[in-house]
N, C-alpha and C positions, 0 to 999 in steps of 0.2 A: 239818873238812870244812866245815860248816856256815856259819864262819865266812868262809873263804875261798872258797864260794858266794853267798856276802853281798856280799865286797867284791867280786867278779866281777860281778856282780848290777849292781849301782851306776855299777861304768865301764861299762859299756857303755850304762847308759841315759845317763849323762853325756853320752855321744859322742852322741846321738840329739841332746840339747837343746844342746850347742854352737854359737854364732851360727856360721852359715856367710858364708865369707868370702864368694865369687862373686853370695848369691841369697837371701832368706828361703825356708824350706821351702815346701810346702803342706800342708794337715794331710793329705791322701791320700797325701802323699808320708811325711811324718812316722810316718801308720801303716803303711804298708807297712814301714818300716826297725824299727820299732818288732815289729812282730811275726818276721821276719827275723831280728832279735837275739834273743828268745826263742825261736824255733827253734834257733837255736846255744847261747844255755844248756842247753837241753834235750839239744842232743848233748855238752856237756861234762857236762854232770849224768850221764849213762852212761856219758863214760872214766873220771871218777872215782870214782864209784862199782866200775867196775872194778879200777881201781887199787890204792883203799885198801880193797876189799872191803864198803865203808859201806853205808847206803841212805838216799836222797834222795827225795822224791817229787815225782814229775813239774811240772812248770810248767803251769797250767792257765790262766792268764793271758792275756786277749786284749784287745786296745784299738780300738775301733770294726772296722771291716771292711774287709777288703781280699778282691777277688774271685780266689776262687782255682781251679785245677780237677785232678783226677788227670790224670795226662799218661803216656801210655801210651810204652815202650821202641819205637825205629824213627819217631817221628814225624817227618811231612818239610815241610820249607819249601820253596813255590814262587815268592815273594815274586817281584815285578819294579821294586817300590818303593825308592830308595834311603834309610836309614835311619840315624837319628843321634840323639843327647843334644835331650831336650824333644821329640820328636816323641809323637805318642799317635794311637790309632786300631784298626780291626781290623787292618794289616798287623802293627801293633809288638805284639799279641797274638799272632797266627800266629810272630812268630819266639821271642816268649817261651814259646810253648808248644814249640817247636821247641829250644830252647837246656836247656829243664828237662825234655827225654827223658834226658840227659846229666846225673845229678847232679854231678860232678868238676868239669863247663862252668858251671853253675845250680845249685847248690845251693841257694840260696833259693828256688827253683821257683815265683817271685810272676810268677804271669798278670793284671796291673792294666792293659794296654795302653799302657802311659807309658813312655816309654823314657829313666825313669830313672841314676843311677849303678851302680845293681847289675846292669842289663840293658847297660849300656854295658861294667862289669867283664866278664860272661860271653861276650860278643861277642869282649872281648880275649882273654880265655881261651879260645873256639875257632878266632879265629883263631893263636893259638900254636900250638893242640897240629894243626892240620890244615897247620901250613906257610906258613896267606898273607900272613902278618907279625906281627913277635914285638916291637919295639919303635916309639919313636917316640910321637907325638902323635896325635890324631883331626884333626888340622890338618895337622898336615906328611908322616904316614906313611899319614894313613885307621887308624891300630889304637884301632879301639873304634866305629869308623864300617860298617854294612853297605851296601859300595859294590858296584860291579860286580865286579869278583873275590871278592869274599866272597859275594856275591849268586851268581855259576856258582859257587864251589867248596860253597856250601850245595846247590845242589841235585844237583851231582855225586853229593855224598854222600847224598843221601836217595833218587838213585835214578834219574837219567833222566827229571827231569820235561818236557825239554822236546822229548826224543826218542821219547819214548814204550816203552821199553823198562822192566823192572819187576824190584825189587831187592825181593829177602824177605828177613826176616831173622826169624831165631828166637833169642829169648833163651837164651843158654847161657851155665854157670857159666867154661866155659873162654873166652870173650869179652870181653876187656874194648873193644876196637872191632873195630863193622861190616868188612864187604868195600867197599871204594871202590875202581872202576877211573876210570882218567882217561888218555886219554880214551873218551867211549863213542861218535864219530862219527870216519871220516874216512874218506882213498881208500886205498888199496893203495898200497906196504906202508905197513900201520899198526901204528904202535910203542904200547903199552898198559902202562900202569903199575898194578899191581894192589897195595892195601897195606890190612894189618888186624892187629891186637892181638890174644896171648893172654894170660892171666892163669894162668901158672906155667907154664914156658917143660919146665920138667921132666916133668911130665907130662899136656901137653896134645897133643893128635896131629892132623894137617890134611891133607888133600886137598883143592887144588885143580886143578880143570881148567879149563883155556881151551876148550875148547868144539870145537877143529877138530881135531881128534885128534892133537894135539899130545902130547909128554911131560907128566905133569901133575907138579905139585910137591906132594910124597909125605914126610908124615913121622909114623911109627910110634910113640907113647910107651910101646905094650903096657900093663906092668899097674906100672905105673912104684909104687914105694913112697916116699907124699908128696910133695908139690907145696913147688916153693920158693915162695917170697912175691917173683915178679918179675913182670914185664910184658916178654912177648915181644914188639918190633915187627917185622914181618913185611914186604918190599917185594920183589916182582919184577916184571920186566918179561919181555913176548912181545909180538913182531910176526907179524903177521897177514899171507898172501899171497896168502890167496886172498878175492877179494868176498864178501859175504851177510851173514847174521844168526848171530851165535855167541854161546850162551851159557854166562858162564864161572861154576860153581859151586865154591864152598866149601864142606866139611864139616868140622868141628870137635867133639873134646870131649875131658874127662879122661879117661884110658886108652884100653883097644884101638884103633886105628883102624876094627875091625871096627864098631864101636857108635857112630859119631860120625854123626850127624845132619846136614841140612842147613841150613846158619844163614846161607849169601846165595846168591844169585841175578842178577847183571847180564848186561843181552842190551848184544852191542858190534855195532854198524853198520859194516864195510867196506864203502867204494863204490870203481866202480872207479877207475882211474888219477887222478889230477887234472888238470882237462881246461885247457888252455893257453889263456888268454883269456877264462879265468872272473872273475869279480870282483862284489865289490859296492860302490857308494860312493852317498855318504860313509856313516857309519857313524857321525857323534855329530851331533847337534843339539837345537833345540827342539820341543816341540809348537807347531803341527801339524807334524810332521819327515816331508819325499816322501826315497827312497832307490829304487835303482835296481840290478837283478843284470839285469850282460849275460853271455852266456854263446854258444859256439859249436856253430853247426850244420851237422850234414851230413845230405845227404837231408832237405830241409827239409819233406819231405809224410811220411816213416817218422820223425820225431821227437817223440817222449814229452817232457815236463819238469813236472817239481813242484817248488816255490817255497811251504815254510812261515814263513811272515813270524813265526810267534812269540806273536804275539797273540790266536789263533785264528783269523788268514784264511789263506788260502793258495790260488795261483795253479795251475791244471792243467791239462795235455793231454794223450791219447793217441789215436793215429789207431785207428780202427777197425781197420785192417786194415796189414799190413808187405809189402806188396809191389809191384812196378813203382819200387821207389824210386828219384827222381831222384839228379843224381848232382853238385848244385849244393853252395855252401860258403856262408857267410859267418854273422852272429852276428845274436842278436834279444836283447831288454829288455824288462824284466818290471818296473813301477813299484810301489811302496805308500806310502801315505801313513800314518803313526802318530800318532793326533787326543788320545794322553795319554803322559804323562813313563814309561818305565818303562824297562828294560834288558830285551831279546830277542833269545831266542838263533832267527838264522835258517838253514834248513838248505834246502839246493837239490839234484836229482839229474835227469841227462838223459841219453838215448839213443836208440839206435835199437831199441827191446826194450818188451815192455810195462813198465809203471811197476812193476808187483811183481819184476820180475828187474832193475831196477836198485838200484845202493848209492846211499848219498850221496854226493858228491863235493864238496859244497862246505858249511861252516859258520863263522858269523860272529854278534860280536855286537854289536847295536845296540844303543846310550846313547841316550833321547831323556830332555831335561832341561824341565823347569817353565820359562817364561817368568818372570823376574824385572828388574823395572826398578825400575829407582832411584826412590826413594818421595821424593829432593830435588831441587828445580828447581838450575837455575845461577844463581849470583850475579853479578848486572848492575847494575854500578856506573861512575859515578853514573846517575841519571835526567833529571837536568836540571842545563842548564847556558849558556853562550856560544860560538857558532861562533868560531873550531874546534873541537868538544868531541870528546877523547876519551874510548870508553866501552869499561870492558874484563869480560869475560865471563868468570868463573873457576870452576874446578870443584877435589875430589878425590877420590877416591876409590880402587880395586880397579885392579890392572894392566891399563894400556890394552890389552892384547891381547885383551882381551874384555870392554873397553869402548867403545860408538860414542856418536857425538855430532852435531848437526847444528847448527850456528849461522848464521843469516839473520838480516844486519844491517838488511835493510827497507829500502834507497836503492837497490836494483838491483848494488850491488856483487856479487863471488862470496859465497859462504858458505863457511863451514869445517864440510867433513865430512870423516869417519873411521868406517869400517864395522871393528867390530873382529872379530878371527877365530874360529876355534871352537879354542882352543889353552887351556891348565890357566891357571887365573887368578893361581892363588898365593894368598900370604897377605900381599906387601908391600903399599905403595898407593902412588899417583902422582897430581902435583899439576902439572894445565894452565891456561894461561890467555891469553886472545887479545883482542888490543885492536883499534879501528877508530877512525878519525876521523871524523866527520862536519862537512865544510867548510862546510855552509849550512843558516841556520837552517830548522825546521822539527818537525813533530811524525814519528817515526819507529817503528815496532813490531818490535822486536827478538824474533825468534821461535826458542826455544832447546828442545833434546831430549837429553837422555843417559838410555842403559840399559844394564844387564849384561849378562853374560851372552849376548854375543855374537847379540841381539834382534835381527832384521830391524828397521830405523830406520821400515820403512813402516807396522807395526804398532802405534807409541804417536803418541800426537796432542802436537803443540806447547805448549809454555810460552809465554805470551805480556808484552812488557812494553813499556810504550810509552816513547818516550825523548823531551820536549821540549827544541829546541834553538833558544835564542833567541838576537839580532845580527842586524846589516847582511850580506848575503850574499858570501862573498867571490868570488863566479866567478856568471858569469849575470846575466841584465839586471835592473834593480831591479825590486821588486811595485809593481804602479799600485794596486791594493786598500788597503781599511785596515790597517792592524795590528794587525786583532783577531779573537779568537781565534773560528773556525764548528767546524761539527758535519758530520761526512760520513761518507760509510757504503764503507765498505773492500771490494768484492767477492771471493769466492772465488777466491783465487790458488792453492791448494793444489798441486802438482805431485801427477801420479795416486798416488793409495794411502793418501794422509797423511788424516789427520782432524782438519779444521778448521770454520770458520762464517764466516758475514759478519760484521761487527761494525762499532759504530758509535764513532769515534774523535775525538778533538777536537783540532785543529789549529791551529796558529800564526795562521794568517792563510790567506786565502783562496789566495795561491798556492800556498803548502804542500799544499792539498789539491788543488790540478791537479795539482804536481807528482808528488806521491802518487797519480794518476790515480786516484785517489775520488769520489762521488760528493755534492755539493753537499747538505747536508739542512736544515740552520738558520745563521741566526748566533748567535755565543755557542756555549759549551762543551755538551758531552752530557754529560745528568743521569743 
């Protein structure tokens, strides 16, 4: 047995130092992997000891220090930031703490604040376990990425971080997975699904009360002799026909139902029937991002409303009294701007009654992403030549649906402009090129910009490239000035909202300077 343990140990250590195909591991990552593998060695020791009846002392070796913490069951994750491999910081720490609360998902339980391969694998196990996604890759299906769908599922699993409901979980030998209710908010009629899992179907009693007076879901195992070694996954649906806040309660235990304690509670908010004309648009964009809720209004002086934007801000109105209500009808809009990237759950309610009597009638998810601009400038070639001179601007990158570009040729001709849409960028690339011919000699400034992630063009500064065109003009009158370089100041003619400044440029001659409407500065080239 000792020999087998030594072989296993050398094999695991060899895996740690095997050359990485994609990149070199950092010291912290190597230390994290070593400690994780040592933990697995301890687990295997225990299994071998039980099988063979021998005894092997526990491995006490540690290498370096990896930040860890004791993780309690029922830990919640209320993050709003999309997380993926390579990220680090407090949001990753919170995610790892949440994952580590379930040993079947994150047995390594390393709380390091770095989103490495162990964390990615844990996220994949969590996504598969709770039905978010179970195949593909991070790039194709989001398998291993904490994106909007996974964030929403994690918040729901942890117990309504966005609606104010409370889920209380009591650790119990009968519970393999706690109570999850989805959705927790919606208008009448609202159909919800309850899921939970039990250890040992033959001896586990449970009682699920929907909180609205309807028949509960019940099973009493009584004093069953022995427990089967299985996990029973329970799933039930229920439709709420009455508005209000209903508390769903789950009791479960091994043995008689009379001894089963409460192991889960979730509040479900059921609002009035869905309002016609209620909408939120848009629902996706980049920070700073502005959206609006539009809703119908009847009896404007008696209408209450409240919208929670999901970022700690809200708009609300409630009349002092509900008398002498007018009979007018119309619509009203409420606007909000998100300054930071994240995924936000927006809820809304309105009606001709006090807010405390109203249920939620609208719920949306708003996704705000960071501004990500292209770090590469567009290639402009050639930059010198004889008229007529053909110049090309080329670039390659991600799907055109999320790329924007603006090319100003600097000679008064129409610019080439394209504003990307807020769609899925995809993983494939696109190549584009634009050509322009300068018929007359002179000095021209080509101004270009390209951005990714459907960022408004007005928030990004231009890149500038000077083009020198020599030769005799093919159109227009001959130049009466000497054909010698001059320095001129180009006025700021940027469109409103663009970022640029006056600049000094060298022109082929005085005629080229006047054609460009620049201010003469001095003879000779600008230094």
